[in-house]
C-alpha positions in Angstrom: 36.7 129.6 107.8 37.1 126.8 109.8 37.4 125.2 106.3 40.2 127.1 105.2 41.9 126.8 108.8 41.4 123.4 109.0 43.2 123.1 105.4 46.4 125.5 106.9 46.8 123.2 109.9 46.9 120.2 107.9 49.1 121.8 105.6 51.3 123.2 108.5 51.3 119.6 109.7 52.8 118.1 106.9 55.3 120.8 106.2 56.3 119.8 110.4 56.2 116.2 109.1 58.4 116.6 106.3 61.1 118.7 107.2 62.1 116.2 110.5 61.1 113.1 108.6 64.1 110.9 108.4 66.2 110.6 104.9 65.5 107.5 102.8 69.0 107.1 101.4 72.4 107.9 103.5 75.6 107.9 102.7 79.1 107.5 104.2 82.1 109.6 103.1 85.4 107.3 104.2 88.0 109.9 103.6 91.4 107.9 103.5 94.9 108.5 102.9 94.7 106.9 99.7 91.5 106.7 98.8 87.9 108.1 99.0 84.9 104.9 99.8 81.8 105.7 99.6 78.8 103.6 100.9 74.6 104.3 99.9 72.2 102.7 102.2 68.7 103.0 103.2 65.7 101.7 105.0 63.4 99.7 104.0 60.9 97.5 105.9 63.3 97.6 109.2 66.1 96.2 106.6 69.6 98.2 106.0 70.0 97.9 102.4 72.6 98.6 100.3 72.0 100.6 97.5 75.4 101.3 95.7 78.9 102.0 96.6 82.7 102.8 94.9 86.0 104.5 95.5 88.2 106.8 93.7 92.4 106.4 94.5 93.4 110.0 96.0 96.8 109.9 94.1 95.9 110.6 90.8 94.1 114.3 92.4 97.8 115.2 93.0 99.4 113.4 90.0 100.5 110.8 91.6 99.7 106.6 91.2 97.2 104.8 92.5 98.2 103.9 96.0 100.5 106.7 96.7 99.7 108.7 99.3 99.1 112.5 98.5 98.4 115.7 100.6 95.6 117.1 99.4 94.1 120.9 99.1 90.4 120.9 100.5 90.0 122.0 96.8 91.2 118.4 95.5 89.5 116.7 98.3 86.1 118.0 97.2 86.7 117.8 93.3 87.2 113.8 94.2 84.4 113.2 96.3 82.3 114.8 93.8 84.3 112.4 91.5 83.0 109.3 93.3 79.6 110.3 94.0 79.0 110.4 90.6 80.7 107.5 89.7 79.1 105.3 91.7 75.6 106.9 91.4 75.1 108.6 94.5 71.6 110.3 94.8 71.3 111.2 98.4 73.1 114.2 100.0 72.8 113.3 103.6 76.7 112.2 104.6 78.7 111.2 107.7 81.9 111.4 107.1 85.3 110.1 108.8 88.0 111.6 110.8 91.5 110.0 110.1 93.5 109.1 113.8 96.4 110.9 112.6 94.3 114.5 112.9 93.2 113.1 116.4 94.2 111.2 119.8 91.7 108.1 121.7 93.4 107.7 125.3 91.4 106.7 128.5 92.1 108.7 131.6 92.0 107.2 135.0 89.7 109.5 137.4 88.8 109.1 141.5 85.7 107.0 141.8 84.1 109.3 144.3 84.3 112.0 141.6 80.6 113.8 140.5 79.3 114.3 137.4 79.2 118.2 137.0 83.0 117.9 137.7 84.1 116.2 135.2 83.9 119.2 132.9 87.2 120.4 134.6 88.7 117.4 135.7 88.6 115.1 132.4 90.5 118.4 130.2 92.8 118.9 133.2 94.2 115.4 132.5 94.2 115.4 129.4 96.3 117.9 128.9 99.1 115.5 129.9 99.0 112.9 126.4 97.8 115.8 124.2 101.3 117.8 122.3 99.7 120.7 121.7 97.7 123.2 123.6 93.9 122.3 124.8 92.4 125.1 122.6 93.7 123.8 119.3 91.5 120.4 119.5 88.3 119.9 120.9 87.4 117.0 123.3 85.1 114.2 123.9 84.7 112.2 126.2 82.6 108.6 128.1 82.7 107.6 131.2 83.4 103.6 130.9 80.7 101.8 132.4 81.2 100.5 135.9 80.6 96.5 135.5 83.3 96.7 132.6 85.2 96.1 136.2 84.2 92.7 136.5 87.0 90.0 136.4 89.8 92.5 136.5 92.3 93.2 138.6 91.7 97.5 138.3 90.3 99.1 141.5 86.6 100.0 141.4 87.4 103.1 143.5 88.4 104.9 139.9 86.3 105.9 137.5 87.9 105.3 133.5 87.3 108.0 130.9 87.3 107.2 127.1 88.6 110.5 126.0 88.5 111.7 122.1 90.4 114.7 121.1 90.3 116.2 117.6 92.7 119.4 116.1 90.1 122.0 115.8 92.4 123.2 112.4 91.2 119.3 110.7 87.2 119.6 112.1 87.3 123.5 109.9 89.1 121.8 107.2 86.2 119.1 107.1 83.2 121.8 107.3 84.5 123.4 104.7 84.7 120.2 102.2 81.0 119.2 103.3 79.9 123.4 102.2 81.4 122.8 99.0 80.5 118.7 98.0 77.5 120.5 98.9 76.5 117.6 101.2 73.9 118.1 104.5 76.0 116.8 107.3 77.4 117.4 110.9 78.2 114.3 111.3 82.6 113.5 111.6 83.3 110.1 113.5 86.7 109.1 113.9 87.3 106.0 112.3 87.6 103.5 114.8 84.4 103.8 116.1 82.7 103.7 112.6 84.9 100.0 112.4 83.1 98.7 115.5 79.6 99.4 114.7 80.3 98.2 110.8 81.6 95.0 112.1 81.0 94.0 116.1 78.3 91.3 117.1 77.6 91.1 120.8 81.5 89.6 122.0 81.4 88.4 125.1 85.6 88.3 124.8 87.9 91.3 124.3 88.5 91.7 120.6 91.6 93.5 119.2 90.4 95.3 116.0 93.7 95.9 113.6 92.9 98.6 110.4 95.7 97.9 108.1 96.0 100.8 106.0 98.0 102.6 104.4 99.5 105.2 106.2 99.3 103.3 109.3 97.7 100.3 111.2 95.7 101.0 113.8 95.7 98.8 116.9 92.1 99.0 119.3 91.2 96.1 122.1 87.0 96.2 122.3 85.2 95.5 125.4 81.6 95.3 125.2 81.7 98.0 122.5 83.9 100.3 124.0 87.5 101.1 123.3 89.9 100.2 126.2 93.0 100.5 124.2 94.0 102.4 120.3 97.4 102.4 119.6 98.7 103.6 116.3 101.7 101.5 114.3 103.6 104.1 111.7 103.9 101.6 109.0 100.8 101.1 106.3 100.7 99.2 103.0 102.3 102.2 101.5 105.5 101.7 103.4 105.3 98.0 102.1 105.2 99.0 98.0 107.6 102.4 98.6 110.1 99.7 100.0 109.8 96.7 97.3 110.7 99.6 95.1 113.6 100.6 96.4 114.7 96.9 96.7 113.7 96.1 94.1 114.4 98.5 91.9 111.0 98.9 89.9 108.8 102.0 90.3 105.8 102.8 92.7 103.1 101.1 90.3 105.3 98.6 89.8 105.5 97.1 93.7 102.4 98.3 93.7 100.6 95.8 91.6 102.9 93.0 92.9 102.0 93.3 96.2 98.2 93.2 95.3 98.6 90.5 93.7 101.0 88.1 94.8 102.1 89.5 97.9 102.5 86.8 100.5 102.3 84.2 98.0 104.7 85.3 95.3 107.3 83.0 94.3 109.6 86.3 94.3 112.3 85.6 97.4 113.0 89.8 97.5 109.5 90.3 97.3 109.0 87.8 100.3 111.3 89.4 102.1 110.3 92.8 101.7 107.1 92.1 102.9 107.7 90.0 105.6 110.1 92.5 107.1 107.5 95.2 106.9 104.7 92.6 108.9 107.4 91.6 111.7 107.3 95.0 112.2 103.5 95.4 112.6 102.9 91.9 114.8 105.5 92.8 117.0 104.2 96.5 117.6 100.7 94.8 117.9 101.9 91.7 120.2 103.6 94.5 122.5 100.0 96.0 123.0 98.3 93.3 123.6 100.8 92.0 126.4 100.4 95.3 128.0 96.9 95.3 128.0 96.6 91.5 129.7 98.8 92.4 132.4 97.2 95.4 133.0 93.0 93.6 132.9 94.2 89.9 133.5 91.8 89.1 130.6 92.7 87.3 127.1 92.3 88.5 124.1 89.6 86.3 122.8 89.7 87.2 118.9 91.2 89.5 115.9 89.1 91.3 113.7 90.9 92.9 110.4 90.3 95.2 108.0 91.4 98.3 106.0 92.4 97.7 101.8 96.4 96.2 103.5 95.2 93.4 104.7 93.5 92.6 101.3 97.4 91.4 100.4 96.8 87.7 99.1 98.9 85.6 102.1 97.9 87.9 105.1 95.0 86.7 106.9 96.9 83.3 106.5 100.0 84.6 108.0 98.5 86.7 110.5 96.9 83.6 111.8 100.6 81.8 112.3 101.6 85.1 114.4 98.7 85.2 117.0 96.6 82.2 118.8 93.4 83.2 118.4 90.6 83.4 116.2 91.6 86.1 113.1 89.5 86.8 110.8 88.5 90.2 108.1 85.4 92.1 109.3 81.9 90.9 107.3 80.6 94.8 107.3 78.7 94.7 104.3 76.5 91.6 106.6 74.6 94.6 108.3 73.3 95.5 104.9 70.8 93.7 102.8 72.7 93.2 98.9 71.3 91.4 95.8 72.6 87.3 96.0 75.2 87.8 92.9 77.0 90.0 94.7 78.0 87.9 97.5 81.8 86.8 96.6 82.7 90.6 95.3 80.9 92.3 98.7 82.9 89.5 101.0 86.0 90.4 99.4 86.3 94.0 99.2 84.2 94.1 102.7 88.1 95.1 104.6 87.6 98.2 103.5 84.9 99.5 103.7 83.8 99.1 106.9 84.1 102.8 107.7 82.5 104.0 105.1 79.3 101.5 106.2 79.9 102.8 110.0 79.5 105.8 109.0 76.2 105.1 107.0 75.0 102.9 109.6 75.2 105.8 112.2 73.2 108.7 109.8 71.0 106.5 109.4 69.7 106.8 113.2 69.5 110.1 112.9 
């Protein structure tokens, strides 16, 4: 009898251990406006190893061209995810998914410094209502109190507390849960894109950093201090707008314009192409500068450098142009540097890194759960 009980206990112990064991491999799924990107990572002897990655354009799933931004149904999103998982030879079901900035708001509210922790549950939603244009019943809120040491070298008075607030539409969360279920993925982890990018692209920067995500639909601008989002702003014009304007100006179809942007960009010998791109960038750079000036005035701090991500930033000549416009270091993010991968992939991963910063950040987060 003793042996039977011992065997039973050992069996139960093994079962509990297997159920609580972290997955060997995880995936990050970045559902973008014009493409869906995936990355699969695993932990091996304390290292984060890149197993595989891939992407599919979303346009064809709505009978549009690659690079276009279709409005996909839940079923179409699921089909696209299943396709990219299959094409990329993804083997894990343990995932984390991105939440687009268009379905969320990020902002900072000031609260009295003497507020008690028990009061945040009531006070934060009351203050957040001033920033959210829809009823609070239609969103889910989360918030973090920015640590007191963040006030060092700032003109803000210490008697105030700053709280970073995130609001996400309940409708979006419900849709993503349906996507996860239909795609047969194992996750309850949904994260805003900016937090994934910070995780995959930042080290231990001591100076404020401006993170610019040049996407298809929009350009997201975030100012980060010690890993904390201080400012977040969306410029409602992205790389898709450039292609669309170019198609109209040159009298060509969207596919041709998209190809000109991706292959020639700011290095084109066609003056009309250059004019379209430069006009769009003037608007975007002006918006970024406005965000930077407001931050510098409010906090009396200067930006240390700019990190750039997003597929739109891979346009030829874009980084060089950006360096001319801003008085600090400008560089692409390099998220694959957080992983171990075969040496022969180095050049490819350096070039494609800006497109996969969100997916990598999501997978890194999933590895910690």
